[in-house]
KOLKE-96034 format. One record per atom (N, C-alpha, C): residue number from 1; x, y, z; chain; residue in three letters; atom name. Coordinates in Angstrom, 3 decimals, padded with zeros to 6 digits, m for minus. Last residue first. Example, Ala and Ser with C-alpha at 12.3 -4.5 7.8 and 13.67 -1.06 7.14 Angstrom:
BEGIN
PT_2_012.850_m002.250_007.080_A_ser_N
PT_2_013.670_m001.060_007.140_A_ser_CA
PT_2_012.900_000.030_007.870_A_ser_C
PT_1_013.190_m005.690_007.800_A_ala_N
PT_1_012.300_m004.500_007.800_A_ala_CA
PT_1_013.200_m003.300_007.800_A_ala_C
# end
This chain:
BEGIN
PT_92_m036.462_m266.386_066.514_A_ile_N
PT_92_m037.854_m266.339_066.964_A_ile_CA
PT_92_m037.885_m266.380_068.483_A_ile_C
PT_91_m033.840_m264.140_065.422_A_gly_N
PT_91_m034.392_m265.434_065.805_A_gly_CA
PT_91_m035.809_m265.264_066.302_A_gly_C
PT_90_m032.855_m262.226_062.760_A_leu_N
PT_90_m033.583_m262.197_064.019_A_leu_CA
PT_90_m034.157_m263.585_064.264_A_leu_C
PT_89_m029.585_m263.016_061.473_A_ala_N
PT_89_m031.029_m262.872_061.332_A_ala_CA
PT_89_m031.646_m262.777_062.710_A_ala_C
PT_88_m026.506_m262.913_059.604_A_cys_N
PT_88_m027.285_m262.826_060.838_A_cys_CA
PT_88_m028.759_m262.661_060.514_A_cys_C
PT_87_m023.237_m263.240_058.514_A_pro_N
PT_87_m024.613_m263.678_058.284_A_pro_CA
PT_87_m025.396_m263.653_059.599_A_pro_C
PT_86_m021.174_m260.525_058.031_A_val_N
PT_86_m021.566_m261.511_059.055_A_val_CA
PT_86_m023.008_m261.941_058.790_A_val_C
PT_85_m020.861_m258.548_056.172_A_trp_N
PT_85_m020.391_m259.887_055.791_A_trp_CA
PT_85_m020.733_m260.944_056.836_A_trp_C
PT_84_m021.507_m256.117_057.258_A_pro_N
PT_84_m022.528_m256.795_056.449_A_pro_CA
PT_84_m022.121_m258.201_056.005_A_pro_C
PT_83_m020.750_m254.712_059.845_A_ala_N
PT_83_m020.107_m255.884_059.233_A_ala_CA
PT_83_m021.126_m256.660_058.412_A_ala_C
PT_82_m022.226_m252.469_060.615_A_leu_N
PT_82_m020.772_m252.472_060.795_A_leu_CA
PT_82_m020.055_m253.594_060.057_A_leu_C
PT_81_m024.951_m252.970_059.915_A_arg_N
PT_81_m024.325_m251.673_059.646_A_arg_CA
PT_81_m022.801_m251.763_059.632_A_arg_C
PT_80_m025.470_m255.568_060.721_A_asp_N
PT_80_m025.810_m255.157_059.352_A_asp_CA
PT_80_m025.068_m253.877_058.966_A_asp_C
PT_79_m024.670_m255.371_063.419_A_leu_N
PT_79_m023.936_m256.249_062.498_A_leu_CA
PT_79_m024.202_m255.848_061.049_A_leu_C
PT_78_m026.613_m253.573_064.383_A_ala_N
PT_78_m025.194_m253.205_064.423_A_ala_CA
PT_78_m024.373_m254.068_063.467_A_ala_C
PT_77_m028.939_m255.093_063.959_A_asp_N
PT_77_m028.795_m253.773_063.332_A_asp_CA
PT_77_m027.324_m253.368_063.274_A_asp_C
PT_76_m028.428_m257.324_065.589_A_thr_N
PT_76_m028.512_m257.503_064.129_A_thr_CA
PT_76_m028.367_m256.166_063.402_A_thr_C
PT_75_m028.376_m256.026_068.129_A_val_N
PT_75_m027.227_m256.792_067.641_A_val_CA
PT_75_m027.279_m256.920_066.122_A_val_C
PT_74_m030.888_m254.877_068.329_A_gly_N
PT_74_m029.700_m254.020_068.441_A_gly_CA
PT_74_m028.457_m254.713_067.918_A_gly_C
PT_73_m032.640_m256.998_068.318_A_thr_N
PT_73_m032.523_m256.209_067.091_A_thr_CA
PT_73_m031.298_m255.296_067.137_A_thr_C
PT_72_m032.226_m260.044_069.666_A_his_N
PT_72_m031.865_m258.646_069.946_A_his_CA
PT_72_m031.666_m257.860_068.650_A_his_C
PT_71_m032.513_m262.645_069.262_A_lys_N
PT_71_m033.769_m261.921_069.450_A_lys_CA
PT_71_m033.507_m260.427_069.625_A_lys_C
PT_70_m030.363_m264.079_066.727_A_thr_N
PT_70_m030.607_m263.471_068.028_A_thr_CA
PT_70_m031.975_m262.796_068.067_A_thr_C
PT_69_m027.912_m265.786_065.132_A_ala_N
PT_69_m029.374_m265.697_065.235_A_ala_CA
PT_69_m029.701_m265.204_066.636_A_ala_C
PT_68_m025.256_m265.890_062.996_A_val_N
PT_68_m025.723_m265.257_064.226_A_val_CA
PT_68_m027.245_m265.168_064.169_A_val_C
PT_67_m023.179_m268.485_061.868_A_phe_N
PT_67_m024.396_m267.714_061.663_A_phe_CA
PT_67_m024.813_m267.137_063.009_A_phe_C
PT_66_m020.524_m270.088_060.018_A_phe_N
PT_66_m021.100_m269.520_061.242_A_phe_CA
PT_66_m022.285_m268.635_060.887_A_phe_C
PT_65_m019.516_m270.884_057.617_A_trp_N
PT_65_m019.801_m271.941_058.592_A_trp_CA
PT_65_m020.367_m271.405_059.910_A_trp_C
PT_64_m018.562_m269.380_055.454_A_asp_N
PT_64_m020.008_m269.529_055.651_A_asp_CA
PT_64_m020.389_m270.603_056.661_A_asp_C
PT_63_m016.259_m266.593_055.006_A_glu_N
PT_63_m016.555_m268.015_055.198_A_glu_CA
PT_63_m018.027_m268.166_055.608_A_glu_C
PT_62_m015.920_m263.885_054.964_A_gly_N
PT_62_m016.097_m264.545_053.681_A_gly_CA
PT_62_m016.377_m266.034_053.797_A_gly_C
PT_61_m013.803_m263.790_057.775_A_gln_N
PT_61_m014.640_m263.038_056.839_A_gln_CA
PT_61_m014.701_m263.758_055.499_A_gln_C
PT_60_m012.377_m264.779_059.839_A_tyr_N
PT_60_m013.122_m265.755_059.038_A_tyr_CA
PT_60_m014.050_m265.074_058.035_A_tyr_C
PT_59_m011.308_m262.791_061.360_A_pro_N
PT_59_m010.372_m263.657_060.625_A_pro_CA
PT_59_m011.074_m264.609_059.663_A_pro_C
PT_58_m013.740_m261.650_062.498_A_ser_N
PT_58_m013.096_m261.040_061.334_A_ser_CA
PT_58_m012.049_m261.911_060.638_A_ser_C
PT_57_m014.839_m262.616_064.822_A_leu_N
PT_57_m015.170_m263.315_063.579_A_leu_CA
PT_57_m014.383_m262.815_062.374_A_leu_C
PT_56_m013.926_m260.876_066.795_A_asp_N
PT_56_m013.594_m262.302_066.892_A_asp_CA
PT_56_m013.837_m263.049_065.580_A_asp_C
PT_55_m015.003_m258.440_065.879_A_lys_N
PT_55_m013.552_m258.577_066.074_A_lys_CA
PT_55_m013.153_m260.053_066.088_A_lys_C
PT_54_m017.728_m259.039_065.964_A_ile_N
PT_54_m017.091_m258.736_064.675_A_ile_CA
PT_54_m015.581_m258.930_064.782_A_ile_C
PT_53_m018.065_m259.266_068.739_A_leu_N
PT_53_m018.308_m260.420_067.882_A_leu_CA
PT_53_m017.623_m260.239_066.522_A_leu_C
PT_52_m017.609_m256.659_069.527_A_ala_N
PT_52_m016.715_m257.710_070.019_A_ala_CA
PT_52_m016.834_m258.957_069.135_A_ala_C
PT_51_m019.778_m255.418_068.249_A_glu_N
PT_51_m018.401_m255.030_067.903_A_glu_CA
PT_51_m017.402_m256.096_068.347_A_glu_C
PT_50_m021.948_m256.608_069.560_A_ala_N
PT_50_m021.761_m256.834_068.128_A_ala_CA
PT_50_m020.330_m256.505_067.714_A_ala_C
PT_49_m021.531_m255.498_072.100_A_tyr_N
PT_49_m021.503_m256.952_071.924_A_tyr_CA
PT_49_m021.238_m257.287_070.459_A_tyr_C
PT_48_m021.960_m252.852_071.596_A_ala_N
PT_48_m020.638_m253.267_072.068_A_ala_CA
PT_48_m020.468_m254.774_071.872_A_ala_C
PT_47_m024.702_m253.030_070.904_A_glu_N
PT_47_m023.717_m252.593_069.914_A_glu_CA
PT_47_m022.302_m253.005_070.319_A_glu_C
PT_46_m025.938_m254.012_073.294_A_glu_N
PT_46_m026.044_m254.728_072.025_A_glu_CA
PT_46_m024.948_m254.341_071.040_A_glu_C
PT_45_m026.206_m253.013_075.786_A_glu_N
PT_45_m024.872_m253.464_075.413_A_glu_CA
PT_45_m024.834_m254.126_074.036_A_glu_C
PT_44_m028.803_m252.445_076.391_A_gly_N
PT_44_m027.901_m251.315_076.234_A_gly_CA
PT_44_m026.498_m251.710_075.794_A_gly_C
PT_43_m029.241_m255.412_078.247_A_glu_N
PT_43_m029.865_m254.259_077.602_A_glu_CA
PT_43_m028.893_m253.086_077.558_A_glu_C
PT_42_m026.709_m257.885_077.589_A_asn_N
PT_42_m027.559_m257.130_078.508_A_asn_CA
PT_42_m028.120_m255.926_077.759_A_asn_C
PT_41_m026.887_m260.354_074.935_A_pro_N
PT_41_m026.288_m259.213_075.635_A_pro_CA
PT_41_m027.261_m258.605_076.638_A_pro_C
PT_40_m026.699_m263.053_073.742_A_lys_N
PT_40_m027.630_m262.669_074.802_A_lys_CA
PT_40_m027.014_m261.500_075.580_A_lys_C
PT_39_m026.430_m264.539_070.517_A_pro_N
PT_39_m026.018_m263.523_071.484_A_pro_CA
PT_39_m027.112_m263.210_072.491_A_pro_C
PT_38_m025.823_m267.423_069.367_A_asp_N
PT_38_m027.058_m266.830_069.891_A_asp_CA
PT_38_m026.693_m265.786_070.941_A_asp_C
PT_37_m024.488_m268.838_066.530_A_ile_N
PT_37_m024.182_m268.002_067.693_A_ile_CA
PT_37_m025.476_m267.297_068.106_A_ile_C
PT_36_m023.958_m271.879_065.222_A_asn_N
PT_36_m025.007_m270.877_065.366_A_asn_CA
PT_36_m024.742_m270.118_066.658_A_asn_C
PT_35_m021.702_m273.400_063.160_A_leu_N
PT_35_m021.828_m272.710_064.436_A_leu_CA
PT_35_m022.953_m271.691_064.371_A_leu_C
PT_34_m020.842_m276.592_061.943_A_arg_N
PT_34_m021.567_m275.342_061.740_A_arg_CA
PT_34_m021.745_m274.705_063.114_A_arg_C
PT_33_m017.540_m278.059_061.876_A_met_N
PT_33_m018.887_m277.918_062.433_A_met_CA
PT_33_m019.513_m276.601_061.996_A_met_C
PT_32_m014.973_m278.794_061.270_A_gly_N
PT_32_m015.925_m278.708_060.171_A_gly_CA
PT_32_m017.366_m278.584_060.651_A_gly_C
PT_31_m013.077_m278.652_063.146_A_leu_N
PT_31_m013.895_m279.869_063.162_A_leu_CA
PT_31_m014.904_m279.879_062.022_A_leu_C
PT_30_m012.101_m276.120_062.728_A_gly_N
PT_30_m011.233_m277.254_062.429_A_gly_CA
PT_30_m011.990_m278.569_062.376_A_gly_C
PT_29_m014.222_m274.628_063.738_A_arg_N
PT_29_m013.922_m274.568_062.307_A_arg_CA
PT_29_m013.082_m275.775_061.893_A_arg_C
PT_28_m013.995_m275.263_066.454_A_ile_N
PT_28_m015.217_m275.598_065.733_A_ile_CA
PT_28_m014.972_m275.607_064.226_A_ile_C
PT_27_m011.403_m274.238_066.989_A_val_N
PT_27_m011.728_m275.645_067.236_A_val_CA
PT_27_m012.938_m276.056_066.393_A_val_C
PT_26_m011.691_m271.528_066.369_A_ser_N
PT_26_m010.766_m272.332_065.567_A_ser_CA
PT_26_m011.025_m273.820_065.766_A_ser_C
PT_25_m013.610_m270.737_068.281_A_leu_N
PT_25_m013.891_m270.618_066.851_A_leu_CA
PT_25_m012.975_m271.520_066.035_A_leu_C
PT_24_m012.184_m271.219_070.640_A_thr_N
PT_24_m013.427_m271.931_070.378_A_thr_CA
PT_24_m013.748_m271.914_068.892_A_thr_C
PT_23_m010.129_m269.366_070.412_A_asp_N
PT_23_m009.817_m270.800_070.455_A_asp_CA
PT_23_m011.050_m271.614_070.085_A_asp_C
PT_22_m011.677_m266.982_070.542_A_pro_N
PT_22_m010.911_m267.300_069.329_A_pro_CA
PT_22_m010.507_m268.774_069.267_A_pro_C
PT_21_m012.815_m267.377_073.234_A_leu_N
PT_21_m013.628_m267.385_072.023_A_leu_CA
PT_21_m012.808_m267.655_070.765_A_leu_C
PT_20_m011.625_m267.411_075.726_A_ser_N
PT_20_m011.248_m268.474_074.795_A_ser_CA
PT_20_m012.067_m268.472_073.516_A_ser_C
PT_19_m012.715_m265.410_077.274_A_pro_N
PT_19_m011.359_m265.228_076.752_A_pro_CA
PT_19_m010.994_m266.253_075.684_A_pro_C
PT_18_m016.055_m264.784_076.147_A_val_N
PT_18_m015.155_m265.513_077.015_A_val_CA
PT_18_m013.754_m265.363_076.437_A_val_C
PT_17_m018.831_m264.160_075.075_A_his_N
PT_17_m017.815_m263.262_075.623_A_his_CA
PT_17_m016.962_m264.000_076.636_A_his_C
PT_16_m020.704_m265.975_074.443_A_val_N
PT_16_m019.617_m265.848_073.492_A_val_CA
PT_16_m018.547_m264.896_073.994_A_val_C
PT_15_m022.857_m267.908_075.828_A_ser_N
PT_15_m021.819_m267.012_076.321_A_ser_CA
PT_15_m020.657_m266.959_075.328_A_ser_C
PT_14_m024.780_m269.702_075.138_A_gly_N
PT_14_m024.940_m268.347_074.639_A_gly_CA
PT_14_m023.844_m267.409_075.079_A_gly_C
PT_13_m024.615_m272.308_075.706_A_ser_N
PT_13_m025.014_m271.456_076.828_A_ser_CA
PT_13_m025.182_m270.007_076.382_A_ser_C
PT_12_m023.677_m273.273_073.365_A_ser_N
PT_12_m025.057_m273.609_073.696_A_ser_CA
PT_12_m025.532_m272.754_074.864_A_ser_C
PT_11_m021.048_m272.304_073.470_A_tyr_N
PT_11_m021.986_m271.730_072.524_A_tyr_CA
PT_11_m023.424_m272.075_072.853_A_tyr_C
PT_10_m019.922_m273.807_075.530_A_leu_N
PT_10_m019.834_m272.345_075.565_A_leu_CA
PT_10_m020.889_m271.735_074.660_A_leu_C
PT_9_m020.346_m276.408_074.624_A_ser_N
PT_9_m021.103_m275.929_075.780_A_ser_CA
PT_9_m021.040_m274.409_075.898_A_ser_C
PT_8_m018.574_m276.576_072.433_A_glu_N
PT_8_m020.022_m276.692_072.220_A_glu_CA
PT_8_m020.807_m276.139_073.404_A_glu_C
PT_7_m016.114_m276.311_073.741_A_ala_N
PT_7_m016.516_m275.361_072.702_A_ala_CA
PT_7_m018.020_m275.385_072.518_A_ala_C
PT_6_m016.148_m278.562_075.368_A_glu_N
PT_6_m016.099_m277.236_075.980_A_glu_CA
PT_6_m016.558_m276.178_074.980_A_glu_C
PT_5_m016.150_m280.533_073.394_A_ser_N
PT_5_m017.310_m280.425_074.282_A_ser_CA
PT_5_m017.324_m279.075_074.994_A_ser_C
PT_4_m013.641_m280.075_072.173_A_gln_N
PT_4_m014.874_m279.904_071.400_A_gln_CA
PT_4_m016.066_m279.726_072.325_A_gln_C
PT_3_m011.415_m278.240_074.400_A_ser_N
PT_3_m011.958_m279.453_073.788_A_ser_CA
PT_3_m013.224_m279.136_073.005_A_ser_C
PT_2_m008.988_m275.654_073.723_A_ile_N
PT_2_m010.101_m276.241_074.457_A_ile_CA
PT_2_m010.657_m277.432_073.704_A_ile_C
PT_1_m005.697_m274.340_074.348_A_ser_N
PT_1_m006.737_m274.855_073.451_A_ser_CA
PT_1_m007.819_m275.548_074.285_A_ser_C
# end
C-alpha cells in the first residue's frame, strides 16, 4: 500500500502507468478525494493508454469521484468508444 502523499504525487506528475495504480486508486477513494487524471501518453500510444486506464478504473464503474481530463483526443476518443462510463473531457 502507498501513502496519501505518494498517491497525490503520482497523479500530479501525470504518471498513471505505474504498478501501484490500483493501490493508488483505492487509497484516494478511501480518503474520499476527487481524482483528476491527466493522461500524458506518447504519440501513437493513446488507445493502449486508454485501455490500460479502463482496466484500472473498471472496479469503480458507475462511481463519480474520478475524471479524466487530457489534451490527447486519441485518449478521449478511445474512452468514449470503449468505456462511455468513464467521465472524460478534452482539457485546455
